[in-house]
N, C-alpha and C positions, 0 to 999 in steps of 0.2 A: 416436401414434404410436409415440412409442419403450416407451411404456407396455404395450401391448394384447400380452398373449405370444400370442395368437393370429394376430397381427397380424406379431408377431416372428420367429417361429415358421415362418408360410409364405415371412418373405418371406426368409429366412436359410438356409429350408433344414435343420431342427436335423436329423432324420433321415439325413442325409448325413453333417455332422457329425458327431452320436455313434452310428451307426449303429443300426437299427430297436430291437435288445432295449433300449440304455439309452431310446432313447424311446418305448419302452411298459415303462416300471419309470419313469415321468419323473411317470406322472399327478398323483399327490395334489401333488409341489413346484410342476407349472405351475397349477394351481389356485391354490395360494397364493403365484405370484407373478402373478394377476391382480389382486392389492391391494395390491401395492406398488407404488406408482408415490410418486412425487416429496410426494405431496399430503401421503398415509397416511402418509410418514416424517418430512413436516414435523409432524402434527400428533401423531406422538409425539417427537420432540424440538423447539420450535417457535425457531424463528430469532428472534431478539432484531430491535430497532429495527435499520433503516439506521442507517450511518455520523453522524457527526456531529463536526464538527470539533474537536480540540482544545483540551480547556479548557484554557487557563492561568490564572494568576493572577500579583501580584504582581511582584517582578523577572520573571522566566520575562516575566509579558503583555508589562512594557515595552522587554522588550531584541527582540521578538519581532516587537513591531508596529513597532517603527523599523525591525528587520529589511526586514521584507515595507513598510514605505513605500521605503524605499528601494530595494529588487531592482523594489520594479513600480515608479519611478520611471526609473531608465534601461530595463526592459527595455521599458515604450513609446519610449520614444525612438528605442531600438534598430527597434521594429515599427516605426516609421517612417521608420525611415530608414536599412534595411538594409543597402546600398550603402556607406555611411560605413564610416573604415576608425576602428577601436576600439582603445585600447590592447590586446595580446593578456593572454590569465589573464582576464579583466573580466563578470562578467558581460552585461556589453551586448556582447560581442567573440560570445560564444556566441550569443545568442540573434538576435541577425540573422545570423551563418552558417545557421542552422537555420531561420531568416525566409524566407532564401533557395533554397530547396530544397525549402519545400511548391509547392504545387502554387498556380497564380496566384491559383484561388476564393479557396481557401483564405485567403490573404496576402492581398486584397482584402476580405476577410470583414474580418479580423484585423485591419485601415491603421482602419476603419468604424470599429468599439469600439473604436479603439486613440481616432483621433482625437476620439469623442463621450464618453470617460473624459477625454480631458487636457482640456476644453473646457467640461467638465460644474462644476457650480459647488461639486460637492463633493469639489471637487478637491485646496482645501486638508486638506479632513478624510483621505483616500485616501492621500495623499501625504507629511503631515504636512510637515517640516521638506524633506522633495526636492521639494518642489511646482515653485518656484522654476530645477532643474536642468535648462540644457537641454543642447542639443546637441556645442554648442564643448566647454563645461564636461565634456561626455561623453568626450573624444576625448586629453584627459590623463591624467597624475596623479593622483588625486583627492588632495587632500591630509587629512590626518588629522579624521575621523567626532569631533567635538566632544558629538555629542551623544549619540552609540554608547556613547563612550571614560566619559560621563557615568552612563550607564545602567548600563554593568559597577563604575566604580568604587562606584557607590554598594551595588550586590546585595556585590561586595568586602568591605567596611567591613561590612555588615549583617551578613556570615555568617563575618567574620573567627578568630570563638572555636570554635563550629563547626564549617569549614575547619579550623582547627589541627590540631583532636584529631581529624580523621578521615583526618590527611593523616599523624597522628603513626601512627596503626592501618594506616594500609595500610604505613608503612615497616614497622613491627614484625611483619608478616606476621597479625596479630589473626585468629580465627576463630571464625565466627559458634559460640556454643554450639547449640545445637541444628542438625539435617541440613535442609541445606538445595539448592535444586533451583540447575542448572547452569548447564542450556542449554533453550532454550522456538524453539520449533519453530508456523511457523504453516504450519495443512493448507488444503489448498481440499478440499470434500466434495464438490459440485454446480455444475452451469451449470445454468440453462434457459430458453428459447429461448420469449419471452410473444409478441413481436411478431415479424418481420423486421422488418431495416433499410429493404427495398422490397416493395412485394406484386409489383409488376413486376420484380422482381428474379430473379437466381438465387441460390441458398441462402446464409447470409450462413458466412463465415472471416474469426474468430474471433481477437486476438490480444491474449493476456494480457502485459503485462510492468511494471514500476516497480521500488518500493528501500524497501528497508529501512532505518529511520531508529532507529540507538544511540543508549543514555540520554547516551552523551558529543557526539553531534549526529552522529557517523560514517557515510556511506552506503556502505552495502551493494547492491550493484547486480543484482537478481532475474536469472533467463533469462528467457531469452521463449518463450509456449507459443503453438501453435494448435491452434485444433479447425476443420475444414470439417464441410462442407452441412450449418450451424444449420438448420430450417424452427421455424417458428410450433407451438407447442409440444414439442417436443425437450427433451430434455437429456440430460447427459453425467452421470456418477456414478461416480468418483474415489474415493471409501472402499469398503466392504463391506456398504452396508445393504442395497442391491437383491438382493442375492444371499447372504446369511443364514442363508436357510431352504433353502437349493436342495442338491440332490445336489451337487456336488463337479466333477460331470460338465458339468452344466447352466449350473454357475457356468461354469468354465471359457468356456465358447460363451460367452456372453457377454463374457469376457475378453475372445477373440480377436476379438471382431468391435469393438472397442472402447464397446460397448454400458457398461458397469460392471464392477464386482468387482476392478477393475485394478491394487489396494492396501488396504492393511486384511488383514485374516483374517477367523479365526472366532470370534478372541480377541483382537480385537482390529480391533474392527465399522469406526469410526470414525478408524480410520486413512487418510486420503488422501492426497493427490498436494501432497509437502511442498514449500510456493513460498520458503518463506524458512527459516534458519537461526541461531543465533547464541547467542553465550556469557552468559548472562545473570548478569552479571560483578557485580552489586552493585544496591542500589536505583534507580530512575529510568524513564522514560517510554520504552516501546520503540515507535516507529508502523511500520507496512505502506501504503505509498501504489500504489496496486496501476490501471493505464492499461490501457484494456481498448476497442481500434478496433476495425476492419474489418479495419483495414489499417497499416500501421507506417508514417504521413506524416507530415515532420517530424522523427520520434523524439526523442518527449519526452522518454522515459526517459532517452536518451543524452543531454539536455542537461539534464536534475535534475542527471546526475555533474560537468558544468561546472561548473553553480551554487554546487552542494557545495563546489567549492574555493577560488572568489571568497569566497564566507562565508564559509568557514574561517580563509579567511589579512584577512578583516574584523573577527574575533571575539580573534584571536592578539593582530593589532594595539593591539586597544585594554585585551587584556589585557596584555599583556607595559607600554604605556603607564601601568598602574597596580600596575604591577610584581609581578602572578604570573607564577608561571615556569612555561614548555609545557616538550611536548615536542617531543623535535629532527624526528621526522617528521611525526605527525602531529596537533597538542593531545590531550591528556593531562588530564579533568578530574577531580580526583578529588573524592569525598562531597559538602556543601548546591552547593559551586560548583557543581559537574560537571553534577549534579538540575537547577539554575538556566536551565544555557548549554544544554546537550541539549535542555528540554523550550525552551527560546526555538527551540534551528535546527528542531526536530521542528515545528514552530507554523509555523513561515516557511513553510520548506518541500514542508510537504502544503501549507498555504493559496494558496502561489507557483500550482501546478500545477495545482490547477483551477478558478483562474484562466485558465491560459496557456489549458486544453483550454478554458474560453468564449470565447476569444475566436477559438483558431482552429475550433471546429466549424465541420460547414459540414451541408448538407442528402441530401448524397450517401452518407455510411456514419456511424455510432456513433464517438465518440472524448468518454470520460467518465475520470474518477479520482476517486476515490474510497479514506479516509484510514481505519485504525482503530486506535485509541491506546490500548496497556497502562499503565498507570503498577502499582507492586511500590514498597510502600514500606519491603519486608520480602524475601528472597527462604526464610525459611523456608516449612516444609510446615506447620507449625500456622496460619502467616498466608496461602500460598497456596489448601488449602482450606480458609476463611473466607470465598473470596470470595463463594464464590457453591452454591449448591444445586443447585439443577440441571442436575448439570453432565453432559456427555458421561463414558460409561462409558470407563473408560481400567485399560492393564491394573497390574499391580502396580509402582510407583518412576514411575509415571507419573499426571500430575493434566493435564485436557484439559479448555477451559472451557464454558459451555454455548455451543450455537449461533449463529452470527451471519448475518445476512444481508444484502447488499449491491444494492443497485437499479443498475441503468447505466440510464437510460431516457431517452432522446434522438435527436433527428435521424429518427426517425421508430422506430429499434429498442428493445426493452425486454425485458430481459435480470436474472433474476435470480440470485446468485449466493449459495452456502451455505460456510461456512468454519468453522473455530475455532480458538482456540491451545493449544499442549501444553507443559505442564514436565518436564522429567527431573530 
């Protein structure tokens, strides 16, 4: 529908938009446009496989899985008992508040799934040492978490030497010898509707939100974006790929009606809609979590920010108990220990969001979460440029990753998203 130029021209009356002369002068551009659909674009720059969970190992795996098990345990109690008064600032309070705001159908489905998980023989594995937590224990201040503290202590002991060296270098302001990239961005290139959420309903209205999890575990809340009137086969293009071969007036017409060419230029074709940006402050893992839904039911994105505060408090308490000094406002983890902690938090939160979405989904709309993690061992230009050979073209002093495809499928809907990250 969007991709057939003749239908597009008839639908918006391009003669009226540009004038008869411009219309007549752009026959060659129109001819080129016919082949410039998403399939052709993907053939030139095939999107990578769908997102996979952040792979963690060693101390990050131990700490991350303990955090995830505890978050699932107290969240399950809150979902099953949303009217219980839980301590302020806790995970269970945040989850109970969000649960009560959701529609009754979504609440009931979540309770059914949570009940099944709570009574499953696999509960001991899923929830680990927190499988025995009950509502009573969740309504009072928790005692120090000995399991988590032991895991953090083991990491701190193993990394004592490298950690001390990293802190010395940081205090001395030591600079890397090679030129380094200092900024990381994620750009959205396109969204395509493969299947609407319901063939009987009106066109879909899609909302996108999420978070960026930085290398030390700090959460950056992303803006919310909305796209209306999505039908099967339609797409939205956020970069300049659709219009790079067109006359500028034709490209402007596409931009004016919101079909494409809304970002980027002939000199930077793949600059799309910037959905996340952060300082590339050092080696570590940076994760983006994207939540797509037909409506913002329950505020999953907002809930993650509340959960993050509690997770940081847990980690801070464990670090202080083993003698690690932290920052006054937000925990600042330097060096190898920081990378371990940041990866552990990133793993726990991305897994938790996808778990939440699975609990609260229903048959009326699509709500799905996907994550994409990027690990930098170094920030140097030579290191980053060695990460891939099929990277996207970009301006001087910018390196753009290969294209990535995230598939949001379920509850009757199917959407494909193409995006990439870039450093500068």
